[in-house]
TORZA-506359 format. One record per residue: residue in three letters; x, y, z of N, C-alpha, C, O in turn. Coordinates in steps of 0.1 Angstrom, whole numbers, plus 5000, padded with zeros to 4 digits. Example, Ala and Ser with C-alpha at 12.3 -4.5 7.8 and 13.67 -1.06 7.14 Angstrom:
2
ALA513249435078512349555078513249675078514249675085 SER512849785071513749895071512950005079513450115080 
END
This chain:
321
MET496513164329496713264338497913164346497713044348 LYS499213254351500213194354499613164373498713224379 SER500313084376500513054394500013184400499013224406 ASP501513264397501713344405500813504405500913594414 GLU499913484393498613554392497613494400497113554410 ILE497413394398496313334405496413354420495713444425 LEU497613284430497813314441497513464444496613484452 ALA498213554439497913724439496513754440496113834449 GLN495613674431494413694433493513644443492513714447 GLY493913524448493113474460493713524469493113504480 ARG494913614471495913664485494713784487494013784497 ARG494513894477493914014472492514004481492114084489 VAL491613864478490713824482490613804495489513784500 LEU491513784502491613704518491913854525491413914534 ASP493113894515493414024524492314174527492314254536 MET491514154517490314224516489314194528489014274537 GLU488714044527488213984537488514034553487614074561 ARG490414034555490414064566490514184570490514204583 ASP490714304560490614414568488914454567488514554573 ALA488414384562486414394566486414364580485814434587 LEU486814274583487014254596487214294606486614284616 GLY488714374603489014444614488114564614487614614624 GLU488114594599486914754603485714724611485214804619 THR485414584609484014564619484114534632483114534639 SER485214524636485614524653486014664656485914714667 ARG486514754645486714894650485014964653484615044662 ARG484514914642483314964649482414944656481415014658 LEU482514814661481814724674481314864680481914964677 GLY480214874687479714974698478614934707478414824712 GLU477815044708476815024718475614934716474914884724 GLY475514924698474314854694474514714697473514654701 PHE475714644695476514514696476114504713475414414718 VAL476614594719475914574735474614524738474214424744 ARG473414664727472314584731471514504727470514464732 ALA472214474715472014314709472314224719471314154722 VAL473514204727473814104733472714114748472214024754 HIS472514244749471414244763469714194759469014154767 LEU469514204746468214164745468114054743467114004748 ILE469013974736469113794733469113754748468113704752 ALA470013774757470213734768469013784782469013764794 ALA468313824776467313904784466113844781465213844790 SER465913774766464813704760464413564766465213474770 GLN463213554766462513454775462013354763461613244765 GLY462113394751461413344737462713294731463813264738 ARG462413274716463513254706464213354699463813464700 VAL465213344692466213444683465413354668465513234664 ILE464713494660464013424648465013514640465013634642 VAL466013464631466913494621466613484608466613384601 VAL466313644604465713654591466713694578467513774582 GLY466713664566467613734557467013634543466413524542 VAL467513724532467013644518468613664510469613744511 GLY468213554503469713524493470413484501470113404509 LYS472113554499472813524504473313564520474113514528 SER472113694519472013684537471013594545471013584557 GLY470213514537469813404542470413314544469813244553 ILE471113264541472113164538472913204555472813134565 ILE473613314553474413334567473113324578473113244587 ALA472213404577471013344586470913274592470913284604 ARG470713164586470513004589471712924596471612824603 LYS473213004593474312934601474613014613475312974622 ILE473913174614474013224629472913154638472913134650 ALA471913134629470613074642471212914643470812864654 ALA472012814634472212714641473512734651473612654660 THR474412824649475412884659474612874673474812774681 LEU473812974675473413004686472612924691472412924703 THR471612824683470912694691471912574694471612484701 SER473212594688474312454692475012534708475612474717 THR474512644707475512714722474212704732474812694742 GLY473112704734472612694742471212804742470312794751 THR471212904729470013004728469512964717470012974706 PRO468012904721467212834710467012964699466913074703 ALA467012914686467213024675466612924665466612804666 THR465913004651465612934640465513074627465213194627 PHE465712964617465713084604464213114600463513014600 MET463813194597462413264586463013314576463913404577 HIS462513274567462513314553461613454552460413424554 PRO461613554549460513674549459413584542458513554549 VAL459613554531458113494521457513424531456713484537 GLU457813344534457613234545457113284554455913244556 GLY457513364562457213424576455613494572454713504580 LEU455513554557454213674554453213524548452013534544 HIS453713444550452413324542452613204557453213104554 GLY452213224568452313154577453013114592452613054602 ASP454313174589455613124596455213194609455513144620 LEU454613304608454513444618454013384629454313434640 GLY453213294628452513224639453313144647452913064656 MET454313164645455813104657456013214668456313204680 VAL455613344658456313474667455813524681454613564682 THR456613524693455513564705456213724707456913774699 ASP455613774720456113874724457513894730458213994731 ASP457913724736459113724741460313694730461513694734 ASP459913664717461313714709461913764704461313864698 VAL462913754701463713884693464513814679465213724677 ALA464013924671464613884657465813954657466214054663 ILE466413854646467713974639467413954624467413844618 LEU467314104619466914104602468314154598468714264603 ILE468914074590470314064578469314114566468314074561 SER470314254562470214334550471214404547471414504553 LYS472114364538473614504539472714604533472814684543 SER471914654525471414804522470414834535470214954539 GLY469914724541469014774549467314824541466314874547 GLU467414804529465914814523465214714519464114724513 THR465914574523465514484510463814484510463314504521 GLU463014464502462014504505461414374512460714414522 GLU461414244511460414144520461314174531460514194540 VAL462414194535462714244552462014294557461314244565 ILE461914454552461314544556459714534557459014604565 THR459214414548457714374549457714334563457414404573 LEU458214214564458214124577458814214586458714144597 LEU459314294590459414364600458414454607458414484619 GLN457614494598456614584603455414454611454714484620 HIS455514334604454214224613455014194625454414164635 LEU456514204623457314134638457114264647457114244659 LYS457014384642456514464654455414494661455114554672 ARG454514394649452914414657453114284666452614284677 PHE453714194663453614114676454614124687454814054697 GLY455314234684455614254699457314194700458114194709 ALA457414164689459114064693460314214691460214314683 LYS461214174700462514304698463214264681463214164674 LEU463814394681464014344663465614444668465914524676 ILE466414354656468014364659468514384647468814274643 ALA468614474638469014494626470614464623471414544629 MET471114374616471814364610472614424595472614344587 THR473114554592472914624582474414674581475214654590 ALA474514734570475814844566475414954559476115014550 VAL474214974564473415134562472615144573471515094574 PRO473515244584473015284599472115404599471915474610 ASP471615434587470115464586469415474575468815554569 SER469715334575468615294566467215254571467115274584 THR466215214565464715204573465015064580463915034583 LEU465614994582465614864586466214924600465514924610 ALA467514994599468315054615467415084619466915014628 ARG466515224612465615294619464815234630464815274641 GLU464015134624462915084629463314944640462414864642 SER464614934645464914814650465314894664465615014667 ASP465214804669465714784687467214824692467614894701 ALA467814744683469214784682470014704670469814594665 VAL471514824666471914804653473114744655473814784664 LEU473714594644475114564646475414614631474914574621 ASP476614724634477214784623477914664610479114644609 ALA477014624602478014534590478714604580479114534571 TRP479014764581479314834572480714754562481414664566 VAL480714794552482114714543482514844531481714904526 ARG484114854528484014934519483614894506483214974497 GLU483814774504483614734492483414574491483614514502 GLU482914494480483014334481483914304475484114374465 ALA484714214477485714144473485814094454486914064448 CYS484614094449483914084438485114174430485614244439 PRO485514204420486114314412485014394407485214514403 HIS484014344406482914434403481814514411480814584408 ASP482614474425481614534438480314494440479414554446 LEU480214364433478614334436478614214440477814224450 ALA479114044441478813954446479313954461480413994465 PRO478213914468478313974485479813844489479813724488 THR480513904493481913844494482313954510482113914522 THR482614034509483214114525482014094528482014024538 SER480814134524480014164533479314054543479014064555 THR479213944536479013794539479813764552479313734563 THR481113774547482013744558481813844572482013784583 THR481413954573481114064584480814014588481313984598 GLN479013934584477613934585477813774593477013744603 ILE478513694590478613574597479813614609479913514617 ALA480513704611481413694624480713764632480713754644 LEU479913844626479313934639478013844646477613854658 GLY477513754637476713614641477913564651477413544663 ASP479013524650479613404657479813494670479413454681 ALA480713624667480513724680479213724690479213724702 LEU478313724681477113724693476713604702476413614714 ALA476713484693476513374699478113344711477913284722 VAL479213374709480313334718480013444727479913404739 VAL479813584724479713654743478213644745477813744750 ILE477113534743476113544749476013364754475113334761 LEU477013284750477413184758478413194772478613114782 GLU478813304768479813324782479013394793479213384805 ARG478113484789477213554797476313444806476213434818 LYS475813354797474913234804475413154810474613064815 GLY477013144811477913074820477812894808477912794815 PHE477612864796477812794789479012714790480212734786 LYS478312564797480112544797480612394789479712304787 ARG481512364785481812204777480112114780479212084772 GLU480312074792478911944795477812024788477211934782 ASP477312114787476512184778476712184763475912124755 PHE477612234761477912154747477812024743477111984734 ALA478611944752478711794750476911744745476611694734 ARG476111784755474711764760474111784751473211704749 LEU474211884739473611924728474111874715473411894705 HIS475411804715476311774706476911614707478111584706 PRO475911524709476211384713476611284701477011174703 GLY476511324692477411254680478111244676478911324680 GLY478811154665480111164660481411204668481411184680 ALA482611264662483511264669483611364678484211354689 LEU482811484673482611614688481811524697482611534706 GLY480811444701479911364709481211294720481311304732 ARG482111224709482711144718483711194726483911154738 LYS484311304721485611414730485011454742485711454752 LEU483911494742483211604750482311474762482111494774 LEU481911374757480911274764482011204773481811204785 THR483011144768483511044772484411074780485311154779 ARG484010974794484810994811485910904809485910814800 VAL487010924819488310814819487610694822487910594816 ARG486610674832486410544835485710474825485310354828 ASP485310524810484410444801486010394794485810314784 LEU487210424796488510364788489210284794489710204788 MET489410294810490310274816490310104819489310034819 GLU491510064820491709924825491209904839491809984847 SER490309824845489809814860490609674862491209694873 HIS490809574858491009454862492609424861493409504856 ARG493009304868494409274869495209404868496009394860 LEU495209494872495809634877497509584877497709464880 PRO498409644875499809624878500309674890501309754890 ILE499509634902500209694912500809644922500409534925 LEU501809704930502909624938503009704947502709824945 PRO503609634960503709754972505109794968505709724959 PRO505809924975506609984976508109914978509209974975 THR507909774985509209724991509409584977510309504977 ALA508309594968508709494958509709544954510109654955 THR510409424946512009444938511409424926510309374924 LEU512509494914512409544899512109394897511209364890 ARG512809314903512709104898511309084897510809014887 GLU510509154908508909104909507909194900506709164896 ALA508809324898508109404885508109384873507309444866 MET509009304868509409284855508209234843508009284831 ILE507209104853506809044848505009154844504409184833 PRO504709184855503409304853504309434843503609494834 LEU505309454844505609594836505809524823505809604813 ALA505809404819506109334803504409324800503909364789 GLU503609284809502209224805501309304807500209264803 ARG501509454814500509574815500809654810500109754814 ARG501709684800501509774787502609864798502009954802 GLY503809854804504709954806504310054815504510184815 ILE503609964825503410054838503309964850502609864850 VAL503909994861503509954872503310074886504110154889 ILE502010044892501410104901502210064913502509954916 VAL502610174920503310164936502410204944502310324945 ALA501410124953500710144964500910144976501410044981 ASN500710244983500410274997499610185004498710144996 GLY499510135014498710045025497610085023496709995023 ASP497110235022495810235023494910265008493810335007 GLY495710204998495310184983495410364978494610404970 THR496110424982496510564974498010524969498810454974 VAL498210614954499210604949500710654957500810774962 GLY501710564958502810594963503610624952504610694956 GLY503610584936504610634929504310544917503210474916 VAL505110544907504710454893506310434886507310514884 PHE506210354884507810264877507110254861506110204857 THR508010304854507510284838508710164827509810104829 ALA508110164821509110124809510710214809511910194810 GLY509810344806511110414806511810434815513010454812 ASP511410434828512210424838513110314839514210324845 LEU512910214833513510104833514610134823515810104825 THR514210194813515410214801516710304807517910274806 ARG516110394815516710464819517710414831518810454833 LEU517010324840517910294849518810154844519310094853 LEU518810104833519610024828520710084824521710004824 GLU520910214820521910324814523210354824524210404822 ARG522410294841523710314849523710194860524510184869 GLU522510114858522710044867523309894862522409864853 ASP524409774861524009664862523309574866522509514859 ASN523509564882522409494890521309524892521009524904 PHE520509554885519109604890518009524891516909574893 LEU518309384890516809344898516509334913515409304917 PRO517509364922517409354935516809484941516309484952 ILE517009614933516409704937514909714937514209664928 VAL514409784950513009794954512609894948513309984944 LEU511109904946510410004941510910154944511310234937 GLU510610144958510610304964511510364962511510484965 GLN513010294957514210374954514010434940514510544937 VAL513310384934513610424919512210494910512210564900 MET511210464917509810514913509710644914510310704923 THR508810714903508610854903507110854916506110794915 ARG507510934926507110964936505811074935505011084944 SER505711154923504611254924504111224910504211324902 PRO503511104905503011084890502211174888501611224897 LYS501911194871500311254865499811154869500211034871 LEU498211214872497111104877495511124871495111234872 ALA495111064867493611084864492811034872493210934878 ARG491511084873490411064878489311004870488911034859 ALA488910904877487710834867486410864860485810794852 GLU486011034868484911094860485311224854484511304849 GLU486811234854486911384843486911334828486811214825 LEU487011414819486711404803488211344801489311384807 ALA488011234791489111184788489711254775490511194769 SER489411334772489911444764490911544770492011594766 ALA490211554784491411644795492811574798493811634801 VAL492611424797493711304801494811344791495911394794 VAL494211294777494711304765495911424765497111404762 TYR495511534768496011674769497111644776498211664770 ARG497211604790497911614801498911504794500011544791 MET498611384792499511284786500611344773501711304772 GLU500011414765500811504753501611554758502811514756 GLN501211654766501811754772503011734780503911824780 PHE503211594788504011564800504611464792505311394800 GLY504711404782504911304772504811114778505511024776 ILE503911134785503310974791502110904785501010944781 MET502810784786502010724780500710604788499910514783 ALA500910644802499510554809499710644822500710704824 MET498710644831498310714842497410604850496610534845 PRO497710604867497010584874495510624871495310674860 VAL494710594878493110644875492310654893492310544899 LEU492010734897491810744913490110764914489410844908 ASP489910724919488110734924488110864932489110924932 GLU486910914940486511024945487611004960488111104966 SER487810904962488310874975490010854975490710804984 ASN490310904962492110904961492710754958493910734957 ARG491610634957492210504959492310504942491810584933 ILE493110384942493310314928492210274921491310234928 VAL492010274909490410214905490710184892489710154885 GLY492010184884492410154872493710224865494710264871 VAL493610224850494910284842494510284833493710204828 VAL495210414828494710474812495610464804496610534807 HIS495510404794496410454783496510524771495710494762 LEU497310594769497210684757496610634744495810694736 HIS497010524742496810434729495210424728494510444718 ASP494710374743493310354741492610474739491610464732 LEU493010584744492310704744492410754727491310784721 MET493510754720493510804706492710694696492310734684 ARG492510564702492010464697490610494695489910484685 ALA490010554710488410584710488110724704487010774705 GLY489110774696488710924691488611044698488111154693 VAL489311034712488911154722489611264721489211374725 ALA491211234711492211314714491611464702492211574702 
END
């Protein structure tokens, strides 16, 4: 098979799945609103049910809900009928996934979930199916056809299911006021945890700070500028920042001044520099540094006093970018 034929087939699948998501968005309606209200009002867990490929999607939806502040668990319908129903309470909400809405194992479990008093949300491509009729809310997962050339292998249908699950999770986390700090608390490990948990105070330099008064000359600034990685902080008498002078400022000054050493800092410093706070997320400071092309920032405490300096290289090395 030629390369252009392979690419054409790949694009056909992607186009079909894109179009399916567009149709899902257009069909999104009151059933989605009811589902959001049911989950947001629940005092229990969300139990996500599916068989086969839909079971895999159910696991992912449960994981996404849990990681964004909505306790959820996956239940295989067969395991549910052999003991796992013991976890169900009348405070729970169940999302049951079945493209046809007639999957035998799912329908059987549905009857028992109703007996336990759980609220039911159907995710199905058939709005008049048994699953849809027996549920409290219906998520419309209709697709025209699967991307499989035989219209058999779950492809566009599972893409639609996973997207609907993501939509539910994101809308619910927004309703609950779920913040970055909450996300960090649930994801303390790995690169994501470092990015969301690391504060500027954890990475800033706080000893032998390159601080000089506004009346200091550039001759006095040369050594700290070289030794302290390209920045001098100009401090007011009360310990607040009056300005900064950087290696970049020096380079630009050399282009227009031959006798620069007697110049005092207050004449050439940047008077309104970008500043960091000791308690803010390090990842937020990385964003500002990259946005404004800054290599280092003074760090202030809650009283606006200088407590450190933070360098972009240290932030990048710590993996918070």
